[in-house]
LUMLUM-705814 format. One line per 5 residues: for each residue x, y, z of N, C-alpha, C. Coordinates in steps of 0.2 Angstrom, whole numbers. Layout:
X Y Z X Y Z X Y Z ~ ...
REM end
This chain:
152 -160 251 157 -165 251 157 -167 244 ~ 163 -166 242 162 -168 233 166 -175 233 ~ 160 -177 229 162 -187 229 162 -189 221 ~ 166 -191 219 164 -196 211 158 -197 209 ~ 155 -197 203 149 -199 201 148 -207 202
142 -209 203 141 -215 202 136 -219 207 ~ 137 -216 214 133 -219 218 129 -213 222 ~ 124 -213 224 120 -208 228 119 -209 235 ~ 123 -208 241 122 -211 246 115 -209 250 ~ 110 -206 248 104 -205 249 100 -212 248
100 -215 243 99 -221 240 99 -228 245 ~ 102 -227 249 105 -234 254 102 -231 262 ~ 101 -236 265 100 -236 271 105 -236 277 ~ 109 -241 274 116 -243 279 122 -239 275 ~ 125 -235 276 132 -231 273 137 -232 278
143 -236 275 149 -235 279 155 -230 275 ~ 159 -227 279 164 -224 277 171 -228 279 ~ 175 -226 274 183 -230 276 187 -225 274 ~ 192 -223 279 197 -220 278 204 -222 278 ~ 209 -219 275 215 -222 277 217 -218 285
222 -222 287 224 -220 294 225 -214 297 ~ 228 -211 290 231 -204 291 226 -198 290 ~ 219 -201 289 213 -197 288 208 -200 293 ~ 210 -204 299 203 -206 303 202 -200 307 ~ 206 -196 309 204 -189 312 199 -184 310
198 -184 304 194 -180 300 186 -185 299 ~ 187 -192 301 181 -195 300 175 -195 303 ~ 175 -191 309 169 -190 314 167 -184 310 ~ 169 -177 308 168 -172 306 164 -174 299 ~ 167 -178 296 163 -180 288 158 -184 289
156 -189 294 152 -193 296 146 -190 297 ~ 147 -186 303 141 -182 305 137 -177 299 ~ 142 -173 297 139 -168 290 136 -173 285 ~ 139 -178 284 136 -183 279 128 -184 282 ~ 130 -188 289 123 -190 292 117 -186 291
120 -180 292 114 -174 293 112 -172 286 ~ 114 -174 281 113 -171 273 108 -177 270 ~ 110 -184 273 105 -189 271 100 -191 275 ~ 101 -188 281 97 -191 286 96 -198 289 ~ 101 -199 290 101 -206 293 108 -208 296
110 -212 301 117 -211 305 122 -216 299 ~ 128 -213 299 132 -215 296 138 -218 300 ~ 141 -225 297 145 -228 301 152 -228 298 ~ 157 -227 303 165 -226 301 169 -233 301 ~ 172 -236 296 175 -242 298 182 -239 300
182 -241 308 188 -239 310 195 -245 311 ~ 195 -249 309 201 -254 305 204 -253 300 ~ 211 -255 301 215 -254 297 214 -258 293 ~ 212 -257 284 210 -260 279 216 -263 277 ~ 214 -270 273 218 -273 269 221 -268 263
227 -271 261 231 -264 256 238 -262 261 ~ 243 -261 256 249 -258 257 252 -254 253 ~ 255 -249 256 259 -246 250 267 -247 252 ~ 270 -247 247 277 -251 245 280 -245 243 ~ 287 -246 244 292 -241 239 294 -246 234
299 -243 231 299 -244 224 304 -250 222 ~ 303 -256 220 305 -263 220 308 -266 228 ~ 310 -263 233 310 -267 239 304 -267 242 ~ 298 -267 241 292 -269 243 292 -269 250 ~ 295 -263 254 292 -263 260 285 -260 263
283 -263 266 276 -262 268 276 -254 272 ~ 271 -251 269 270 -244 273 261 -244 272 ~ 259 -241 279 251 -243 278 248 -239 274 ~ 243 -242 271 238 -239 264 232 -242 267 ~ 225 -240 262 221 -244 263 218 -243 255
220 -246 252 218 -246 245 213 -250 243 ~ 212 -255 246 206 -260 245 199 -259 250 ~ 196 -260 248 188 -259 252 186 -265 256 ~ 185 -262 261 184 -267 268 177 -270 267 ~ 175 -274 264 167 -276 265 166 -280 269
170 -283 272 170 -288 278 166 -284 282 ~ 172 -279 285 170 -274 290 163 -271 289 ~ 162 -267 282 155 -265 283 149 -269 283 ~ 150 -277 280 144 -281 282 143 -282 291 ~ 148 -281 294 146 -281 301 142 -278 304
139 -272 300 134 -268 303 127 -268 297 ~ 128 -272 293 123 -273 288 125 -268 284 ~ 130 -266 282 129 -259 276 127 -263 269 ~ 123 -257 265 124 -259 258 126 -254 255 ~ 131 -251 256 136 -246 252 140 -245 256
147 -243 251 153 -239 257 156 -233 253 ~ 157 -227 257 161 -223 253 168 -223 255 ~ 171 -225 249 180 -225 251 183 -219 250 ~ 188 -216 254 191 -210 254 198 -211 252 ~ 202 -209 249 209 -209 248 211 -212 243
217 -216 241 221 -219 235 216 -226 237 ~ 214 -227 231 212 -234 228 216 -237 223 ~ 216 -245 223 218 -249 218 212 -249 211 ~ 208 -247 214 201 -249 209 199 -256 208 ~ 200 -259 214 199 -268 212 192 -266 213
187 -271 208 181 -272 208 178 -275 216 ~ 173 -274 218 170 -278 225 166 -284 221 ~ 164 -288 227 162 -293 225 154 -293 228 ~ 152 -288 233 146 -287 237 143 -281 238 ~ 146 -277 239 144 -270 241 145 -264 234
140 -260 233 144 -254 228 146 -249 232 ~ 152 -245 230 158 -242 232 156 -234 228 ~ 156 -229 233 158 -222 229 167 -221 232 ~ 169 -218 227 176 -216 227 179 -210 229 ~ 181 -208 234 184 -199 235 190 -200 235
193 -198 229 200 -199 228 202 -191 233 ~ 209 -193 234 214 -185 236 214 -182 231 ~ 214 -175 233 215 -170 226 223 -167 227 ~ 228 -170 224 233 -168 224 234 -163 219 ~ 240 -158 221 240 -151 216 246 -154 212
244 -151 207 249 -151 201 249 -144 197 ~ 257 -142 194 258 -136 192 255 -138 183 ~ 250 -138 181 250 -138 174 252 -135 169 ~ 252 -129 170 258 -125 163 264 -129 164 ~ 268 -129 170 273 -132 170 274 -139 165
269 -144 169 269 -149 166 268 -150 157 ~ 264 -146 156 263 -144 149 270 -144 145 ~ 272 -139 147 280 -135 146 285 -141 145 ~ 284 -145 150 289 -150 151 287 -155 146 ~ 282 -157 143 281 -162 140 282 -161 133
280 -155 130 282 -152 124 289 -150 123 ~ 293 -149 129 300 -151 128 303 -158 127 ~ 300 -162 130 302 -169 130 300 -171 123 ~ 294 -171 121 294 -174 114 292 -169 108 ~ 296 -166 106 297 -161 100 293 -164 95
293 -170 92 288 -172 89 283 -176 90 ~ 278 -171 88 271 -172 90 268 -177 86 ~ 272 -180 81 267 -187 79 269 -191 84 ~ 273 -193 87 275 -199 93 268 -199 95 ~ 269 -207 96 261 -211 101 264 -210 107
261 -206 112 261 -205 120 256 -208 124 ~ 255 -212 129 250 -214 132 252 -212 140 ~ 247 -206 141 248 -204 149 244 -206 152 ~ 247 -209 157 245 -212 164 246 -207 170 ~ 242 -209 177 242 -205 182 239 -209 188
242 -207 194 239 -208 199 233 -205 202 ~ 225 -208 205 220 -207 205 221 -199 208 ~ 225 -199 212 225 -192 216 226 -186 209 ~ 226 -187 204 227 -181 200 223 -181 196 ~ 218 -186 195 212 -188 190 209 -182 190
207 -177 194 204 -170 192 208 -165 187 ~ 215 -167 185 218 -161 182 219 -165 175 ~ 216 -170 174 218 -173 167 213 -171 161 ~ 206 -167 163 203 -165 157 207 -158 156 ~ 209 -153 159 211 -149 157 219 -151 154
222 -154 156 229 -157 154 227 -159 146 ~ 222 -165 145 219 -167 139 219 -160 133 ~ 214 -154 135 213 -150 132 218 -146 129 ~ 224 -147 134 230 -142 130 236 -146 127 ~ 235 -153 127 238 -157 124 236 -160 117
229 -161 117 227 -165 112 227 -161 106 ~ 228 -154 105 227 -151 99 234 -151 96 ~ 239 -151 100 246 -151 96 248 -160 96 ~ 248 -164 100 248 -172 100 243 -176 98 ~ 241 -176 90 235 -178 88 236 -188 90
240 -190 94 243 -198 94 243 -199 100 ~ 241 -193 105 242 -193 111 235 -198 114 ~ 237 -203 120 230 -206 123 231 -207 130 ~ 225 -201 133 225 -202 139 220 -206 143 ~ 225 -210 148 220 -217 151 215 -213 155
210 -216 155 202 -216 159 203 -220 166 ~ 200 -216 171 197 -220 178 190 -221 176 ~ 188 -228 177 181 -230 179 179 -232 186 ~ 174 -228 189 173 -229 196 166 -232 198 ~ 163 -232 191 156 -234 193 154 -241 191
153 -245 195 152 -253 196 147 -255 191 ~ 141 -249 191 135 -251 186 138 -250 178 ~ 142 -247 177 144 -244 170 151 -246 168 ~ 150 -253 168 156 -255 165 161 -258 170 ~ 161 -257 176 165 -259 181 171 -253 183
174 -254 187 180 -250 190 186 -252 186 ~ 191 -248 186 198 -248 186 199 -243 179 ~ 205 -245 175 208 -241 171 208 -242 164 ~ 206 -238 158 205 -240 153 210 -235 148 ~ 213 -237 143 216 -234 138 212 -235 130
210 -230 127 207 -230 120 215 -230 115 ~ 218 -235 114 224 -235 109 222 -234 101 ~ 226 -233 98 223 -232 91 224 -240 88 ~ 219 -237 83 217 -245 80 224 -249 77 ~ 224 -255 78 229 -259 77 237 -258 81
236 -254 85 242 -254 90 240 -256 97 ~ 248 -255 100 247 -259 106 252 -255 112 ~ 253 -257 116 256 -253 123 264 -253 119 ~ 267 -259 117 273 -258 116 274 -253 109 ~ 269 -249 107 272 -244 102 271 -236 104
269 -236 111 269 -229 114 274 -228 118 ~ 276 -221 120 280 -220 125 276 -217 132 ~ 278 -220 137 271 -221 144 275 -214 147 ~ 270 -210 148 272 -204 154 267 -205 160 ~ 270 -205 168 266 -206 173 267 -199 175
261 -198 178 260 -192 183 258 -196 190 ~ 264 -194 195 262 -197 202 269 -199 204 ~ 269 -202 210 276 -204 214 277 -210 215 ~ 283 -213 216 285 -220 217 281 -223 221 ~ 279 -228 218 274 -233 223 273 -238 220
265 -243 222 264 -247 219 261 -247 212 ~ 257 -242 211 255 -240 205 261 -239 198 ~ 264 -236 201 269 -235 195 273 -242 193 ~ 276 -244 201 278 -253 199 275 -257 195 ~ 267 -258 196 263 -262 191 264 -260 186
265 -254 184 263 -249 177 271 -251 173 ~ 276 -253 177 282 -254 173 283 -261 172 ~ 280 -264 176 280 -271 174 275 -274 170 ~ 270 -271 169 263 -274 165 263 -271 157 ~ 266 -266 158 265 -263 151 273 -261 147
273 -265 142 280 -264 138 282 -260 133 ~ 279 -253 136 280 -248 131 287 -246 130 ~ 288 -242 124 294 -240 121 300 -237 126 ~ 297 -233 131 300 -228 137 295 -227 141 ~ 296 -226 148 292 -223 152 297 -217 155
293 -213 157 294 -205 159 290 -204 165 ~ 293 -203 172 288 -199 176 289 -193 178 ~ 284 -189 179 282 -183 182 279 -183 189 ~ 285 -180 193 284 -181 200 282 -174 204 ~ 277 -172 203 274 -165 207 277 -162 212
279 -168 217 280 -167 225 289 -167 224 ~ 292 -168 219 298 -167 218 301 -161 219 ~ 308 -157 220 309 -151 221 311 -148 215 ~ 312 -151 210 312 -148 203 309 -155 198 ~ 302 -153 199 297 -159 194 301 -158 187
301 -165 183 303 -164 177 301 -171 174 ~ 300 -174 167 297 -179 163 305 -181 163 ~ 306 -187 168 312 -189 170 313 -196 168 ~ 318 -200 163 317 -205 160 316 -211 166 ~ 314 -216 167 313 -221 172 315 -227 171
319 -231 175 321 -237 174 318 -242 180 ~ 322 -239 186 319 -244 192 322 -250 194 ~ 327 -252 190 330 -259 190 325 -265 188 ~ 321 -264 184 317 -270 181 321 -276 182 ~ 324 -276 178 327 -284 175 329 -286 183
333 -284 187 334 -286 193 328 -288 198 ~ 322 -285 197 315 -287 200 313 -293 198 ~ 312 -294 189 311 -299 188 315 -305 188 ~ 321 -305 188 326 -311 191 324 -313 198 ~ 322 -309 201 320 -311 209 314 -315 208
309 -313 203 303 -317 203 303 -321 197 ~ 308 -323 195 311 -329 191 313 -335 196 ~ 317 -333 202 319 -337 206 314 -340 210 ~ 308 -337 211 302 -337 214 299 -344 211 ~ 299 -343 203 296 -347 201 299 -354 201
305 -355 201 308 -361 203 308 -364 212 ~ 308 -359 215 304 -362 221 298 -363 222 ~ 294 -363 217 285 -363 217 287 -372 214 ~ 292 -372 208 291 -381 205 296 -384 210 ~ 299 -382 216 303 -388 221 299 -389 225
292 -385 227 289 -385 234 283 -391 233 ~ 284 -394 239 278 -400 237 271 -397 242 ~ 272 -393 247 267 -390 250 265 -382 249 ~ 260 -381 247 259 -373 245 252 -370 249 ~ 255 -365 254 250 -362 258 246 -356 254
239 -356 253 237 -351 250 235 -345 255 ~ 238 -338 255 236 -334 258 231 -328 256 ~ 226 -329 260 221 -325 257 220 -317 261 ~ 223 -314 256 225 -307 256 220 -302 256 ~ 215 -304 254 208 -298 252 202 -303 254
197 -300 257 192 -303 256 185 -299 251 ~ 188 -294 249 183 -290 246 183 -288 237 ~ 189 -291 234 191 -290 229 186 -295 226 ~ 182 -294 219 179 -298 215 184 -306 214 ~ 181 -310 215 184 -317 212 189 -319 214
190 -316 222 195 -320 225 196 -326 226 ~ 191 -328 228 189 -336 229 190 -340 222 ~ 189 -338 217 191 -342 211 200 -341 209 ~ 202 -337 212 209 -336 213 213 -342 215 ~ 208 -343 223 211 -349 227 208 -355 223
204 -355 219 204 -362 218 206 -363 210 ~ 208 -359 208 214 -359 203 221 -362 204 ~ 223 -359 210 230 -362 214 230 -370 216 ~ 223 -372 219 221 -377 220 222 -382 215 ~ 219 -381 209 220 -385 203 226 -385 200
230 -380 199 236 -380 197 241 -385 202 ~ 239 -383 208 244 -387 212 242 -394 212 ~ 237 -397 210 236 -404 209 237 -406 201 ~ 238 -401 197 242 -405 192 247 -407 193 ~ 253 -405 198 259 -405 200 261 -410 205
255 -412 209 253 -417 215 257 -412 220 ~ 255 -406 221 257 -402 227 251 -402 231 ~ 251 -402 237 246 -401 241 245 -393 244 ~ 239 -392 246 238 -385 246 234 -385 255 ~ 236 -377 259 231 -377 264 230 -369 263
225 -367 265 221 -362 264 223 -358 272 ~ 226 -351 270 226 -347 277 223 -341 278 ~ 219 -341 282 215 -333 283 217 -330 290 ~ 223 -326 288 225 -322 294 225 -315 293 ~ 220 -311 290 219 -303 291 225 -302 286
227 -297 289 234 -292 284 238 -297 287 ~ 242 -301 280 248 -305 283 254 -300 283 ~ 259 -303 289 266 -301 290 270 -306 291 ~ 276 -303 293 281 -308 294 279 -313 301 ~ 277 -309 305 276 -311 312 269 -317 312
263 -316 308 260 -320 308 261 -327 305 ~ 264 -326 299 266 -331 293 270 -335 298 ~ 275 -331 301 279 -336 305 277 -342 310 ~ 270 -341 310 268 -348 316 265 -352 313 ~ 268 -353 306 265 -358 303 273 -362 300
276 -364 302 281 -368 300 280 -375 298 ~ 275 -377 302 270 -384 301 263 -384 302 ~ 259 -386 298 252 -386 297 249 -392 296 ~ 243 -394 301 241 -401 301 235 -401 296 ~ 235 -407 294 228 -408 290 223 -412 291
222 -409 300 214 -411 302 213 -407 306 ~ 205 -407 311 204 -402 316 210 -403 320 ~ 209 -397 324 215 -397 331 211 -390 335 ~ 216 -390 340 215 -384 344 223 -381 344 ~ 222 -377 342 231 -372 346 230 -368 352
234 -370 356 234 -367 364 239 -359 364 ~ 236 -354 364 240 -348 363 239 -345 369 ~ 246 -341 369 245 -336 376 239 -333 378 ~ 235 -331 372 227 -326 372 222 -331 372 ~ 222 -338 371 217 -342 372 217 -347 368
212 -352 366 212 -358 362 208 -355 355 ~ 212 -356 350 209 -355 344 207 -362 339 ~ 202 -363 336 200 -370 333 203 -368 325 ~ 207 -375 324 209 -376 316 202 -378 312 ~ 200 -376 308 193 -378 304 195 -380 297
188 -384 294 188 -385 287 184 -384 284 ~ 184 -381 279 178 -377 276 177 -380 268 ~ 170 -381 267 166 -384 261 168 -381 256 ~ 169 -383 251 171 -379 244 169 -385 240 ~ 167 -383 232 166 -387 227 169 -393 225
174 -396 230 179 -401 229 178 -405 235 ~ 175 -404 241 176 -408 246 178 -402 252 ~ 180 -405 257 183 -400 263 190 -399 262 ~ 191 -393 264 197 -391 262 200 -387 270 ~ 205 -389 272 209 -386 279 211 -379 278
208 -376 283 207 -368 283 213 -367 291 ~ 216 -364 291 222 -362 294 219 -355 297 ~ 218 -354 305 216 -347 307 220 -348 313 ~ 223 -342 314 228 -339 320 228 -332 321 ~ 230 -331 327 231 -323 329 238 -323 329
239 -316 329 248 -314 331 252 -315 336 ~ 253 -323 336 258 -325 341 262 -329 340 ~ 268 -327 343 274 -332 341 275 -337 343 ~ 271 -340 346 271 -348 348 264 -350 348 ~ 263 -357 344 258 -359 346 258 -368 348
255 -371 352 257 -377 354 250 -381 351 ~ 250 -386 349 244 -390 346 244 -396 351 ~ 237 -398 352 237 -401 357 231 -407 353 ~ 230 -414 355 225 -417 353 217 -416 354 ~ 214 -416 349 208 -415 348 204 -420 343
196 -419 343 193 -424 339 197 -431 340 ~ 200 -433 344 201 -441 345 207 -442 341 ~ 211 -437 338 217 -439 334 221 -433 334 ~ 227 -435 333 233 -430 335 233 -425 327 ~ 233 -430 320 233 -427 313 240 -427 312
241 -424 307 248 -425 303 252 -417 301 ~ 258 -416 303 261 -409 302 265 -410 297 ~ 265 -405 291 267 -404 286 273 -397 284 ~ 276 -396 283 279 -390 281 278 -387 276 ~ 275 -379 275 274 -376 271 279 -372 268
281 -374 262 287 -371 257 288 -367 254 ~ 280 -366 251 280 -357 247 273 -355 249 ~ 273 -349 251 264 -347 252 263 -341 246 ~ 255 -343 244 254 -338 238 250 -334 240 ~ 250 -328 240 248 -323 240 242 -320 235
234 -321 238 229 -319 234 227 -310 235 ~ 229 -306 233 228 -299 236 227 -297 229 ~ 225 -288 228 223 -284 224 231 -283 221 ~ 229 -280 214 235 -280 211 241 -275 213 ~ 239 -269 218 244 -265 218 247 -270 227
245 -276 229 247 -277 235 249 -285 233 ~ 249 -288 228 251 -295 227 258 -296 226 ~ 262 -291 226 269 -291 226 272 -289 231 ~ 277 -293 235 278 -292 241 287 -295 243 ~ 291 -291 244 298 -294 246 296 -299 251
300 -306 250 298 -310 256 303 -313 258 ~ 308 -308 258 315 -309 261 316 -310 268 ~ 312 -307 273 312 -307 279 305 -314 281 ~ 302 -315 277 298 -320 280 302 -326 280 ~ 297 -332 284 299 -338 284 300 -342 278
296 -341 274 294 -344 267 292 -339 262 ~ 294 -340 255 294 -334 251 285 -333 250 ~ 284 -329 246 277 -328 245 278 -326 239 ~ 273 -329 235 272 -328 227 266 -327 224 ~ 265 -325 218 259 -323 217 257 -328 211
250 -327 210 247 -334 206 249 -334 199 ~ 251 -329 196 255 -329 189 261 -333 190 ~ 265 -333 196 269 -338 197 269 -344 196 ~ 264 -345 202 261 -352 201 260 -354 193 ~ 256 -351 189 255 -352 183 260 -355 178
267 -351 181 272 -352 175 275 -357 178 ~ 274 -360 184 278 -365 188 275 -372 186 ~ 268 -371 186 264 -377 186 260 -379 179 ~ 260 -374 175 257 -374 169 262 -374 163 ~ 267 -373 165 273 -372 159 272 -368 155
269 -362 156 268 -356 151 274 -353 152 ~ 275 -351 144 281 -346 142 280 -340 144 ~ 286 -337 148 286 -331 150 285 -326 146 ~ 281 -321 147 278 -316 142 282 -310 144 ~ 282 -304 140 285 -298 142 279 -293 146
274 -296 147 268 -293 152 268 -297 157 ~ 269 -295 162 270 -297 169 263 -297 171 ~ 258 -301 175 252 -301 177 252 -300 185 ~ 248 -295 187 248 -294 194 240 -293 194 ~ 236 -293 191 229 -296 192 227 -301 191
225 -305 197 223 -313 197 218 -314 192 ~ 212 -309 192 207 -309 187 207 -311 181 ~ 213 -310 178 215 -309 171 217 -315 170 ~ 219 -320 174 220 -326 173 216 -333 174 ~ 209 -329 177 205 -333 178 200 -335 171
196 -339 171 191 -339 165 188 -333 162 ~ 189 -331 156 186 -325 153 190 -319 154 ~ 196 -321 158 202 -315 158 206 -316 152 ~ 209 -310 151 214 -309 143 221 -313 145 ~ 222 -316 150 228 -321 150 227 -329 153
219 -330 152 218 -335 154 219 -343 150 ~ 222 -346 153 225 -354 149 221 -358 153 ~ 219 -363 147 217 -369 151 221 -375 154 ~ 220 -377 159 224 -381 163 225 -388 159 ~ 231 -388 156 233 -395 154 233 -401 158
230 -407 156 231 -413 159 239 -413 163 ~ 239 -417 168 246 -419 172 250 -424 167 ~ 255 -423 167 261 -425 164 258 -433 163 ~ 260 -436 157 257 -443 157 261 -448 159 ~ 268 -447 161 273 -452 166 275 -446 171
273 -451 178 275 -447 183 284 -448 185 ~ 287 -453 181 294 -455 181 298 -449 178 ~ 295 -446 174 300 -442 170 303 -435 174 ~ 309 -437 173 313 -431 178 314 -424 175 ~ 313 -419 180 316 -413 179 319 -411 185
324 -406 180 329 -404 186 328 -396 188 ~ 330 -398 194 329 -391 199 334 -386 198 ~ 333 -380 195 337 -374 195 342 -372 202 ~ 337 -374 205 340 -372 211 344 -376 217 ~ 343 -382 218 348 -387 221 352 -392 216
351 -392 209 354 -396 205 351 -404 204 ~ 347 -404 207 344 -411 209 337 -412 204 ~ 336 -419 203 332 -420 198 326 -420 203 ~ 319 -418 200 312 -419 202 309 -424 198 ~ 305 -428 203 301 -433 199 293 -432 201
287 -431 197 280 -429 197 279 -435 203 ~ 281 -440 203 278 -446 205 279 -447 213 ~ 287 -443 215 287 -442 221 284 -437 226 ~ 282 -432 221 278 -426 225 271 -430 227 ~ 267 -435 222 262 -438 223 263 -443 228
267 -446 229 267 -451 234 268 -446 241 ~ 272 -441 240 273 -436 248 267 -432 249 ~ 262 -432 245 255 -430 247 250 -434 253 ~ 253 -440 255 251 -444 258 253 -443 266 ~ 249 -442 271 251 -441 278 257 -444 280
260 -440 283 266 -441 287 265 -444 294 ~ 269 -448 297 268 -449 304 271 -445 310 ~ 268 -443 314 271 -437 320 271 -440 326 ~ 275 -436 330 275 -439 338 273 -433 342 ~ 271 -434 349 267 -430 352 270 -431 358
274 -423 359 278 -424 363 276 -422 371 ~ 279 -422 376 276 -422 384 272 -414 384 ~ 276 -410 382 275 -403 383 266 -401 378 ~ 265 -407 374 259 -406 370 260 -404 364 ~ 267 -402 362 269 -399 355 270 -405 349
269 -406 345 269 -410 340 276 -407 334 ~ 278 -414 334 285 -414 328 284 -420 325 ~ 289 -421 318 290 -429 315 293 -433 318
REM end
């Protein structure tokens, strides 16, 4: 079995193998072979992991397992994970990971010929990017192109957490930025390409898809302007919202709890209330269960049983966390001596890895936004040409971090909504954060 360097399975007592759904059929053979080699039992993670593959800009969900499922691995006391297939290369928070990428085929001579025909000026600054499944060809490609293109920069994948962390890096020329380079991407349409389009402000972007019938370095646009217009609309929805639901879409990416805390701090600055939702892999059906949420302990009576709503301790006291299974209806009944208070969530904030944070929320009961869009709405940050999809860049120590300013001094200062055309007052939102009164119906459901 060929694996990427950085982790030796023989050094760990409990090793888990994580496969994408399409490769689970081969998992038993791999586990038995590796178990014989290292002399101990190897576990297979059989659950579909966090992570989705999405098509270009429509962001429709297709099954993928780009994130490491640390929670499932810890159920068997694992101290290391071997991750197979595509990966978003998000750093984990607890366990070391060994990555085994799929090795797709690439016609290197044809690609080099197309590259030279597309860029006859060998003095052009070019940044070569690629999907992880073509990483094993980049050494050969670099050797064939670097002699002619002295300003060529080939990005690198870092997969060793003990040697600078995981992720992508590019060694640009001194004093230069991405906007000075032509971008070339080897791979197919997907979340990796989508993130590159909206995060790297290059002079141009060309895509070489080895799987297309006639591969070529075609100029890529992809409707970036329409996409950004949609995201700007969602920023306005956040400004109008009084209740935010924080959807935890990952339990393995490093610093995800810091992202949750950041959303709470930004919401507090604008007098908004937050609820945290731990629902596993978010989808339309699950989030549709939360037209209203409660601000204290409760029981939800579901067709499959009774589930308890909890409050979890944080650095700033207890925060309500709503947990629920995938059922179309839930009846709330009196518990702990009180009925509680129900409020409507107006916007969900998804905390996930960079390749899964952008979701088309047209089919959802409420829109899903990113941490960056909450920053733009609550922090009055100017819109930059570089869209941020990695929430770690917005946290303290990140390159896009900005200190949270004090709340506006005058809560009666009006602000006009670009969606409704009505005036918004911070004072109204602060007052609205107080509990509403509700009624308990005879059928044990709760309404305003």
